[in-house]
N, C-alpha and C positions, 0 to 999 in steps of 0.2 A: 743125228742122235736123238734118242727118243727122250721126252721129258719123264722125270719120275713122277710115278703117282703117291698119293699121300701114303698107300699102304706101303710102297717100297721105301720111303722116308723112314715110316715107324719101325719096320724091320731094320733098316740100317743103324737107326736110333737104338732100337734093343739090342743088336749085336755089339754095337761101340760100348753101351753101358754095362752087357755083360762082361765084356773083354776088360773094361775099367776096374770092375768089381774083383776080378781073379786077380788083377796086376797091384791093386792100390795097397799102399803101406797102411799097417796099423798103427794106434798109439800105443797099445800094451806092449808089444814087443821092444819098440823103441824105448818106452819109459824102464822097463825092466833091465834093458842092456845098459841104459845110463846109470841107474840104480847100481846094479851091481859091477858092471866091468866100465864104469864111466872114465875111470883115469887113465884106461888103455884106448880109448877112443871107439868102442866098439859101438855104440850106437851111432855114431857119425858114419863108420862103415855102412851100417846097415841103413841109413837116411842118404847115402850116397854125396857125403861131403868127405871125398877121401883125402883133399888136401889138408884139411884141419885134422881129420883122423889120424893121419900119419903123423902130422906134428905132435898130437896128444902120446901117440903110442912110443915115439923115438924120445921126447921128452921124459916121460915115465920109466923107459927102460935105461936111459943115461942116469937117471936120479938114484936108480937102486945101487948102483956101484959107488956113487959118490955120496951116499949117507954115511960111509966112514970116514970122511972129512968132514962132515956137517954141513958140506954144500948141498947136496942132494936134498936134504930136508925142505929147502925153499923153493926149489923146483917142482918138488912133490906136492909141497902145499898149494903151489899157484895151478897145478893142474886139478888138484883137489877142489880147489874153489872154482875153476872153469867149467869142472863135471857138475859140481852142485849147481851153479847158473843154468847149465844145459838142463838142469831138470825142469826148469820151468819156460827153456825154450822149445822143447821136442814137440809139443802140440803144434805150435806155430809152423815148425820145420815139417811135420808130418802133413799138416794142411796145405802148405807151398807146394810139397812134393808132388801130393796127390792132385792139385789144381793143374802142374804142368803136365802129369802123365794123361789126366783128363783130355786137356788142350789138344794134345798130340794125338791120342787115340782118336778123338771126334774129328780132327783135321783129316787124319787118314781115311776116315770113312766118308769125308766130303760133307759132314755136318755143318762146318763152320763152327764158331765159337760155342763152346759149351756152356751151359747154364751153371753159372758160377756166382759167389759171393762177389760183391763189389770191391775193387780194390781199394786197400788200406793204406793211410798215409799216416806220419807221427803227428800227434797233436799235442795240445797241452796238457790233456787228463788221458793218457793212453793213446788208443788209435781211435781215428775218425774216419768215416766213409770220406772217399774224395770226391770231389764235386766231378760231375761229368760235363765238359765245354763242348759245343760243337767245334769240329775242327776248322781252322781257317778256311775262309772262303764259302762257309755255309752260312753266315750270316747274310741277313736282308741288305739290300742296299739301302745306303742312306739317302734321304732327299737332296737335291742340290742347295749349296748355300745361297743365302739371300742376296742378291748384289745391292750396294748401297745406290741411293737415289741422289 
């Protein structure tokens, strides 16, 4: 098997980047779906979160007939609160979904990990960059312990 030249690598990178650009999710449609059809879970269907999207849809549809006996107002209000919170979560979900898509596309082209933002972890004040430690076994060997005299 021949080694790939830098030109071949650049072509593969450009093809992968082009495919990712064509397939990436945009923030605006997700936000608009959440704003206008959020209680039906339309934004979650768009973001490929089908489990929670189906849950939102079923609870919303069950809530409408139950409004005649006043129980439906509580579940509909809960879904409304969920959709309101999702207005703030949509950007992070879009970013995460795009990162996964990019990694899959770049791996398919044999490029390896795509250049992405560092992983985040919850911290005391929002999110902080997760420190990267070398994997076990990559640490330098320790000197031998001194022997007592």
